[in-house]
Steps between C-alpha positions, in 0.01 A plus 500: 500500500691826483280798581409749227454873557319683219485880484193638324577863422150560359471838318813645655850573376687713249826414329772651719343425836418144397853433382625631835255272682607180328866595548443538875306175521769316304768636733297391799461148363872478426574575864285210623662160556205345319180637356154380401372534147426868438276627221418863421194589293528859374262674256526405133694819419796389712534135401741547209709750700539276803543161333873544416570652842361195681718241325732335750345676800275217616194720439251363249267711287123479510211694347165603643268366230479366147230459237353159428559529126841445341459806276235701322277807515520567874605863536691571819552135594815290528528133407687236697738448207587871505585474869716194444674682215638766737610252767195466723468164679197546725165676463240593761146418386157551651608749764195635683572846363483363144183311581347813654626772265481306174217257569720194454313175555643166607466382141712792377768428759498134399553592135784733593668231710482262205652764269776579750602136535497455122748789472731346760400729786408388850158639592439628852122477532338702779197392699340665799172568678332835552413648837133412446584140416717480808228646723237261364720191541526443123881516485555137410224490241636817336859374489402153387304637206782739408750216494270285290420782259838674477748212476514307172535125476859394555581820689855499638545867584462686829193597701498821703244529779417865565200571723356801320407673824866502607652643181628851559341511845823463694327222695585147386284204593577336832740207509212265574292638212794453263574149627136396462470636146836362390400154620171532313667618180749213512220249551303656216802489266551133579129431452497671162847410368596181682868446575598817313296699750740397775790685338335822373656791687263722698599858579335725756429863416308785654688779680811287558768707673829441678335485839254225407709300252689314772167379637328426170774321305546205744127412487438156351440502122622860461760482222581869497342843476348728239600847618336824391595843635788366710676392178534860380796580725806287567493585872153347535535216247836355604392427861220282359757314292719458810203359690481223239873434535469462876245215482 
């Protein structure tokens, strides 16, 4: 399976600088003999601006969230259909920052994933354990319950494993930690979804940078990376993409 590198810009980016960024990334991809699948997920305000720029570049457009309802009285929210209408193909759901800052429960994430799929989007559903859960040895229980609660029946999207304690810390999990959790997640997907669980892509996220990507991406069951701060500059994002090419 071709690797996928997803850039999550979070709450960063204004018009001019973001257009410059995608231009640089597109130029970098064009100079590579081959490239993995690349997705950028800017804030809502930039989606309509960037969609036409990305056509033909090999860069796909993603969003950082959507509402579970198709429409209605939900001030400040964006529906999956609205995202699809401006050219979005992927949407990140259940990121730990959404769960923490907005109190999103597994049930909410599950409903959003269902809505995203109904609108033709591919959901990227995040799961990950906290530092306390890691310290107490509850990692597998926490992840297992998140998978069960957050992924709807018939799920065929993408799972992103992001240990919460590693996000923004600059310290990714060790290769052995990642390998162990990836193997567990794959087994859990197969247990819950049968044969389909064997083909669901699993991304790794959590302070992924150019230095560590070459070590992380070859780990068994890692189908790519969900990249945070390193996706905000072409000079830090493109080396991660190149690491996927070199596999």
